[in-house]
N, C-alpha and C positions, 0 to 999 in steps of 0.2 A: 511420434508423438504427438502427432495430432492428426485428425482425419484432414484430408484431402476436398476442401470446400471449393465453388466454382470460383475464381479470380474476381468477378464482379460480386464479390460477398463485402465480408465487415471491413477490409483492409480499405476495399476504394469507397465505401461509402465513410470510412474517418477521413481517408482523404478528400473525399468530396465536399466533406463538410469542411475543413480547412480549406480548399482551397475557395471557398465563396467569401472568406473571412478577409480582412484588413490584418487581422494578426499576423501571418507569416511574412505580408511587406516590412512590418515593424523587425519582426526576427531575423529577417532575410532568407526567407525560407520558400520564396512564391516560386523560383527556378526548381528546386529540387519538389518540391511537390507536383509541380504540374507534371515534371517529366516524369512522376511516379505516378500519378493518374492516368497520363498516356502509357505509358508501358502497362498498366494493370487494366484499361480497357483494351490495348492493344495484348496482350497475354494475362512579582513578589505583592501582585495586588492581591484585591478581594471587591468582586462586583458580582452584581445580579444576574443572572444570564440574559442572554439577546432576547431583543423583543421587535425587534424588525419585522417578522414575517407571522404573517397569521395562516395554517393552514387549512381549509375549507373540507371538513369531515365531509365524505362520502360514504352512502350506504353500500351496503355490497347488494351487488347485481348478478351472483355466479361463483363460481369457481375462479380461484386464482391464478394468474396466466404462470407458469412453470418454461424454465429451456429445458430442450430437449438435450438429453445425453449425448454425446459425438460415438459416433458406432466405434468398432473398433476393425481397422483393415486388417487387422494381421500382421502386418510388416513393422518391426522395429526400427524405426525410423526418426531421427533425431535433426533433419531439416526442416526449418521452420518451413511453411506454407508460404504463398504467394501473396495470403491478406496476410501473416504475422511478417513480411519480410518488411513490407512497404509501410505499415504501421509503425516497426521498429527503429526501419531507417530515418522515418522524421524525428522521429521522438529523441532516437540518439543526437540527431543534429542538434536540436533543440537545448537538450542536456549539455552538450558541448559550448554552445554559443551561446546559452543563455544562464543558465545554469549554476555552470562551473565558473565562470568570471565573476557571477556573481553569490556567491557560495560563503566569500568573507565577508560581504556585508549583511548579509539574511544572518550569519550568526550570531554578527555583532549587535543588531536588531533585537535577536531570538522571538525573528518571523520571518515568514515567506514575502515578499513584497505583494501588494495587492496587485498591480500589473502582471506579475509572473503567474498568478492563481487565474485571473482571469485571462490569460493567453493559453494555458490547459484546458480549457474549461471547452476551447476551440477543438481538442484533440478528440473529444466525446469520450473524457474516460470514464466519467460516468454510465457513460448509455452500453458499454462491453459486455456487463451482464443483466439488461434492463429488455424485457420481450421485445420485440419488435413490433407485437402489438399493442405495445404502450408508449410507443415512442423510440423505444429504443434501435439497437443497430442489428441484432442475431435472434434466430431461435434456437440456437446450439449453446451449450454451455461453452465456455472459453477459459477455461483455468489457465491452462499452458500460455496463451496470450497473455494473460494478469502478470505472472509470473516475468515472461521475457519483458515486457512493457516496468515494470516495477525496476528490471535488471538495468533497463537503459537506462531509465530517469537517475536512481542512483549512482550511474557510473557517473553524474553529471555532479551531483551531491544529496547524499542520502535523508538530509534535513530537511531540505526542498521538494524531495520525492515525496516524504511522507506525507506533507503538508498538501502535497498536488493530489497524491492518491486517498485522502481520509473522505473526502465526501463520497467517492466511490464505494468505499467500502459501507457506508448507511445504504446507498440505492442498491448495491448488492444484495445485502442483509434483508432487505424489503420485497427484493425480488424473487429469492431463492425460498425464504419462509414465510412472509408477510400473507395477510389474510387477503381476498379480494377487496374489502374496502380499505385496508391498507394502502395497498398498493394502489387504488384508484385516488386516493386521500395526498399520496407522498411523491410516488413517483413521475407525475407532470411537472413538477418543479425542477426535479434530477433531467429528465427529460428537457427541459430549456435552455434559455437562454442567458434566465439568471437561477443558476445553481446555488442551491441555499448550503452557505459553510454546515458543515455537519461531522459529529465524531462519533466512532463504536467505542465506547467505553467497556474495558473488561478488568484491567489493571488492578490492585487494591496498594497503598504504600506501606508494604510490611515484608520482611524478608522471608526468603522461601516461600513468594506466593503463591498458590496454588489456585488456576481458574475453577478448580469445583470443590472447593471449600471458601465458601463467598464469605464476607463477614457483611457484604451492604444485603442488607433485609429488607423483606417486603412483608409487611404480617395481612393480612383479611380486614374490609374494613366493609358497611355496611354498601357501599358505590363500587369496591375496587378495592386497593391494596393503598400502604401508606410505608412509602418508602425510606430508612434512614440509613447513611454510610457514605462513606468517601471513596473514590477512584483516581488513581493517578495516570501520569502521563497520558492526559485525552488534549487530541491533538485541535490546537488554536479555540480552547475551550470559551475564553471569552466572547469570540465572534458567533461563535456556533449557535444554532438556530433548532438543531433537532440532534439528539443521541438516541443513540442503539447502546441500552445498559444492560449490563451483566449483572443479576440480580436473585439472591436466594430467598423464592417464594414461598412463603408457608405453606408446605402440604404438597409442592412441586420440587423443590430443588430449585439449583442454578438454570435460569430465566433469562429471555432475553426480552426487554420490554422498552416501546418508543415513550421517550417521553421529550416534549419541547421545550426551550430554554426557558421559557414565559412563564412556567409552571411555578408557583409560589411553594417557598423553601427551595429553588435554586442557587444555588451560588458557585461561584468561580475564582479559585485562588492560582497564584503562581504557581509550576512548579518545572523551576530549572534546573537542569541536568550535564552531565557531563558530556554527553554527547546530546544527537539531535535538536542543538538548539534555534534551527530554521524552523522546525516542527509548531513553535511556540507550544509547549509542551504545558498543560494546565492541570490543575486538581480540581475534581467536579466534587462538590459536598451537599448532600441530600439529606434536609433537614426537617423529616413529618413532614414530606414530598407525597400526595394524594392525587393517582392516578385511578382511570379508569378500567374496568378488569378486560374491555376491548383491548388497551394497551399492550395485553402481553404480545407478543410478535407470533403472528399465524396461532398455529396450538400449544406454543409454549412446550413442545417434546422437547426429551432429553436430547435424544439424536440430533436433531437441529442445533443444539446448545453446543454439544460435541463436534457436530461437524463445522459449525464456525470458530471454535478453538483451532479446528487442524486447517482450516484454509485458510486462518490468518495465520499460522506458525509458516504456511508456505508462500505468502506473501513476502512474511520476513525473512523468510529461507532465498526470494529471488531480490529482493534489496541487498543481501547480503553478497551477491554474487553479482551484482553492480559496482558493491563498494571495492570489492576483493580485486577486481578486474582493474578500476583505478588504480590503486596498488601497485598491480601487478604492472600496467604501462609504464609508470612513470617511476619505478626503480629501475625497471630495463633499461630505459635511456638513459637516467641517471647514474649508475653503474659503468655504460658505454663509453660518455662524457667525463667521469668526474677521475681525476689523474692521481697517482701516487706513486714514487719513486720512478716516473718518469712514464711511465705507464696506465690506462685505463685501468681503474680497482675491477674491471670485470673480469680482466685476466687470471685475477685469484681464483683458486679454487674454492676458496670456501666462498667467496662472495657469488659464483658462479651456482654452488649449489642449492645456496638457500633460495636465489631468482628460481631456479628451476624447481625448487619443492612447494616454492609458493603456485608455477604453474600449475603440477600435478594434484596440488590440495584441490584450486580452485576446479578444476577438471571435476574432480570426485563430487566437489560439492554440487557441479552445476548437473552430472549426470542425474543424481542421486533427485536433487530439484524438480527436474524436467520430468523424471520418472513417476514421481508422484503427482507432480500436477497432470501428468496422461491419465493415469489413473482414474483418476478424480474427475476429471473431465465424461470419460467412460460411464461412471458410474459402478466401478469397480471398488474393492475395497481397498482402501490405501492408507491405513493405520501405520501399518509398522512402513511405511515410504516415509510418511510426512515426519515419524520418529528420528528415522535414520536422517531426514536431510534437515531436522531441528538440530539432531547432536553434530552434527558434521559442519552445518555455517555455524553455528556456535561456539566449537570448541578451533576449529579450523581458521574463522572468521576473525576471533581474535589473535590466533600465533598470526596469521598473513597482515593484519594493523602490525602487531607487536614488529616481524621481521622488517618490515617495511621499515619503520623509523630506524631499527637497528642499522639498516644495510645504508642509512642516507647520515648515519654519526651525528655527530654534532648540528647537522642542520635537521634531524628528525626528531630534535626537540623544540624548533622553532616554526612561528606560525611563518617564516617567510615560503616555507613549502606547506603543502596541504596534506601531505602523510600523517601531520599529527593529529588532524582532525578527523581524518578516514579511519585511523586508530582509535578513536575513540568512540565514534559512530558506531563501529564494526563491535564494539563492547554489548553494544543494546541487542543485539540479536538474538543469545541465550536470557535475557529479559525479559523483553516487551510482551505483550500479552493485548490483542485487539488491534484497535486505531486502522488498521491496513486487513484489505480481504482480497480473493481473487476468487 
């Protein structure tokens, strides 16, 4: 699944970062983190875009820094590396102790608490795909780690997980495809202590949206391009300071562009959805927005845009795994304790088979998703594997959510139990484009 790196690598770097922060005391994670470090060492509104930050432009000084592909060991191995185990262990505890208990309040507020977002920045989520030479944590691609992190966060709450991962999506896009000047201008902010709110905007508000048939357009001007269009499902758009936007550029086709929220013509509208309410989804409205020619991300190649769509779908598949795991664990306990006619309903064959089907479907989803992530990490062709992961997580994710509600009977319909929220969140998997990236 992933290359066997030195245990004193990215996982320990993340944990050392957390251990030096007061955040873990607030989250009651001090004991867990110190143990891991020791073991690792031992082995409806409409507003203008946010204007809270100005990015100082830097001229290019050479070639952009790119993450190296991991080598193929030749061994089919699904066991996470020590690095991955350390990172996921802390994040799973954070998801269980912070995200899960606060999920209902976050959904009611249609936003993830700022305190939670500030705390997750201590985990170095934005650093996972930034080269070490630019302030990140690694020189190797970490698509598998990204999937495992998304899975762990979504097991707590998918809506808050998306909000936490949104800035990392922009940092990853700039790291993977940005020019040297773009990397030098924007990535230091994502590697610092005050991480900017940022969003990857690909989706548009229309039925049967195809990310390769965009209606957000950019026409050529004397100084660059003029953008018009509407983007939907933009995470925390009202607070975002920087966007990476998918635009059909005249003469180029689908292209990613960098857009600062303070640019004239950028406005934000509310875009509440059936699920993912804690992600603070918004619409990004572009009206005669002028951007310079160098706002195109990197060289604006079609291959880069296609890879962005695939890596985003891979991230959504990872989120589906976490939410589906939450459903399975919850209903497994419920059917063992819920009694009818003098015995647990788990003793009924139909109930037992339905729970078993959820477990089987989840394992199939997970195997396919990790295989796609592993191939992406190694630089191998992974188009087929991403397509399979997308199909399986979209189809079976919705089925698992539905079966979870069904197994709880009347309890599945009320907010007393979290399964109805997971059901609504899982239905987003086959619809969402952009927003997150691994």
